N, C-alpha and C positions, 0 to 999 in steps of 0.2 A: 382616408387613405385606403386605396384599394389593395388587393393582394399582390398585384404586380409591382407596387411601389416598395414592397419589402424585399424584392429580389435585387441582388447585386448585379454586377456586370455579367453578361452572357448567361443570365438565368441562375447564377450562383446565389448562395445565401448572402443576405445583407449582413453587415457588421453587427455584432452583438449590441453595440451602443445604440444603433438605430432601433433594434427590436426592443431594447430596454426603454427607449424614449417613447415608443408607441404604447407600451404597457405602463408607462410612468413609474418605472422602478428606480429607486434610489440606489446608490452604490452599496449600501448596507443590504438592501433587498436582493440585489444582484448577487452579492457574496453569499447570502443565506441560501438562495436558490442553488447556486453552484455547489455549496457544501452538501445540501440535502440530496442533490442528484448525483454528484460526482464522488462523494466520499464512499458510498457503498460500492461503486464501480472500482474505485482504487483498492478498497479492502478485498474485493473479489479477485482482482488482478494479483495482489500480493499473495493471498491464500492459494489460489490456483497455481501460481508460479512455484511456490514453495512445495506444494503437494506433488506437482508433476516433476520437480527437479531433485528432490531430496529423498533419502531413504535407502540408498545403496549401501552395501556393506563397506565398512571403513577400510581404506587402502585398496579397494578394488578399482578396476578400470571404470566401472559404472560410477563410482564416487567421483573420480576425476572428471568424467563427462558431466556430472551434476554441477560441478563448479563452473565448467564452461557454459552450461545452459544458463546458470544464474548470472554469469557475466553478460551474456547476450541479452537476457531478459531485462537486465538493468537499463539497457538502452531503450527498450520499449516502455518501461516504467517511467523513465526520465521524459520521454515524449508525452506520456499521459499526464505527468505532473505539469509540464509546460502548457498543455492544452486545457487542463482542468483549472489552473490558476487558483489552487486552494491555499488558504493561509497556512503558514508553516506549522503552527500549533495543531491544526487539523490533520495535516500530513503526519506529524509525529504521533498523534493519538491513534491514527489509523495503523501506523506501523506497529505500535504497541499492541493494538487489538489483534493484528495478524500474528504477532509473535505469541500472544496468549493462546490463540487458537492452535498454533503449532505445539505449544507446550502442553495443552490440555490432554493430548493423546497419551502422554507419558507422565503425568503429574502425580499419579498415585503409586508409583513404584520407583525402584532404583534404575537409573538410566543405563542402557548398554552403551558401549563405546561408539557404535554407529549412530545412536540417537543423540549422544552428546555432540558428535561431529556435525550432525544435521542441524542441531539447535545453534551451534556456533556459526555455521554457514548461514543460517536464517538471520541471525543477529547481524552478521556482516552485510548481508544483502539488504536488510531493512535499515541499515545505518544506525543501529542502536548500540550504545556502549554497554558493557557488562554491568556497570554500576546502575544504569537505568532499568535493567531487566531483573536485577536481584533485589527483592524486597527485604528490608531488615526484619529480623525476628521481633515480635512484640515484646515489650518489657515484661519481665517476669516469666517468660516461657522457658521451658526446659530445653537444653541443647543436647 
């Protein structure tokens, strides 16, 4: 099969199934490759979006704009998710990793109101429930 045979109509890319067939990839191989390539891109998208959208002072006009930015970014992320076709458990793990990244900047101190609002907004954007992001205290730990 020559290089022209992998082109689709009008010189466009051939369907992924054709490419996978040439490489003799199984469905499991195809998914593993997508996870390896696309998960870091999704994580970067989440982190970059949160970093560029959050951090304004609570109650300010900038904070309101941050929420609008996140709402608009959600459409871009949804398009990425559709394109990446990652398994839901991989998407969920990536969301948790992005949230942990956001949390790491303030994990060693008491949160300010604006930081709490930003974490709440990040959790909503990442579609994480509060129960999933709060780890229980280990048994025998002092409260």
